[in-house]
Structure formats: C-alpha cells, structure tokens
C-alpha positions, 0 to 999 in steps of 0.5 A: 906824351906827357899825360896830363889830368882832364880832357886833355890827359885822356887826348893825349892817351887816346892819340898813343891808343891810335897810333898803336892801332891805325889800322881801326876806321869807323868811317871806312864801314862797308856799304852797299857796292851800288852806292858811290862813295864821294869822299870828304876828308876834314881836318881839324884840331885847336888854333896854331897846331899846324892843321893848315900847314900840314893840309897845304902839304897834302894838298901840294902832293896829292892832286886828287884832294880839292879844296871847296870854294866858299862864299862871303860878302867881303874880303877877309883872311881866310887862313887856310887858303881856301878860295872864295867868291863875294855875294851880295848880302841879299844873294847870301841870305837866299842861299843861307835861308834855302838851307844850301850852306853847310857852315855860315859864320859871321866874323869881322872883315878886314874894314873891321865890319861884320862878314857873312862867310859860308860853305855852300854844300854844292862846293863840297861835293863838287869838290868830292866829285873831283877825287876828294873834298880836303876842308881844313877847319876850326872845331866849330866849323867841324861840327857844323859840317858833320851835323849838316843834313847832306841827304838833300844836297847829295840828291840835288847834285846826283839825281841819277846816281845813288850817292853818300859822302865818305867821311874820314876825320882827322884831329891835329894837336900837340902832346899837351895843353901846354905845348899849343899854348907855347906855340900860339904864345911864340906865333903871336910874339912873332906876328907882333914883337912889339906886344908886351908879355902882358897883353900876349897873356891876355890873349892866350887865355880865352885860347886856353879855354877854347882849346880845353873845350875843343879837345872835350868834344873831340873825345866826348863826340866820338867823330874823329877817326885819327888823332895825330900829334904834330910834334915833327912835321914831316912825320906828321904829313907822312901820317896825314897822307896815311889817313887820307889814303883812307879816303880811296880805300876800304881795309875791310 
C-alpha cells in the first residue's frame, strides 16, 4: 500500500496491520451465555470506494443478512437499495420525537424539496432477528448508529429476553486518498460525460476534504473492527464475507 503523510497514511498502515492480524476483534468479546445477541453488521467508508457494491454481493450470497426498512416523507434516491416506507410528516415527527429513530436526516428529494429520512431502531432489530442486520451507510450515519442508545428499543422489542446487539463493523476504503478521488472522478465523468473537467474538480474539492475527515474519525474513534482495502472486487468480497462471519462465531 502507498503510505501517505497524515491521517490517511496512518489509515493505510492500519489496513496492512488489520489484514495481517484478522483474528483480533473487539466486537466479539465473550458475553454472558444467558444474553442473546442480535448481529448488526455495519459497513461504512468514504464515498465512492465500492462499499455498496460489496454489500450487495454479500446480501446476494448469504440469505442470513437482511437490510432494515427506512422511512421517509417522500421518494428520494437511497443509493444502496434499502427499502423505504413513505410516512406523512406528522407521523415522521412523532417517531423522531419519541426517540424511535436511530438515524434521522433531511436531504433534498427528487423534486428539489427537503425530505425527512430516518432509520427506525425497531427495523434494525427486526432485521437482526431474521439472522443479521446489514447496514451499508456513510460515515455520518455510522456515527449516529454507533452513538444511539439501543437499550430502550431492545427492551421494548424483546420484553421476555435478555438481548444485546452484537456489532461487527467494517471500514471500506482504497489504498490512498488520491485513489479515492480518482475513482470518484471517473465515476463523475461516466455519469455526466458532458461535464467539463473544471466542473468535476469543483465537485471533488469538498469530497477530498470529507474523505480525509472521515478517515481521521475512523482512526481516532476506534469504532471499527476491520479495515478492508477494496482494490480487487472479488478478493474484497471474500474478505467482507470473512469479516461477516464474526456476526455468528466467537473466536475466543
């Protein structure tokens, strides 16, 4: 891997170490046998590194993994194929104000208007009960999921059981920051071939800053169990499948 100065260079070195020592997993510490674990497999990383492609291949190849259903106040592009239920604004506000949403944000919809989008905690738990919940999300959403207090939702959903979420988290990236930018550059040109080079570079400037910030958060938070460098898709899928196995097995 190309080692760069700053946080991204550290991320590259960390990726090498993670691949050499893949048996170490803080998410898989021994737990009390009486506690039932509901697996949550969280895949995140900078924009354009292929995390959604890898997640779709995992979903297609392993029926134990299910995506949760999101809610929204209007149609909008999710980018990761997740199901969505359309709610009116009043019902969405009730769900959000009651603390029932693990994640809530408001992007622009297909008509250019703001849309409220949320991830109900109960939807994550329902998917996990079917085998394992797979969340393919961007870093801000990953932060929200990891900081959410799941205890109340678990108590409400599993009243007669002692349960906890078994979180296994994977950070997907490329070998360098420049590799991330170049992949996004190619994608932008492919999606809008008539766009000039200057217009594309203007779009890439905030993406570069965001990708650097995201990688710094990944390193300083200590939240991720695996770092996956997606340079060859088939090999990366095998690594993701190996990481996903820790949702169901305990190496200790």
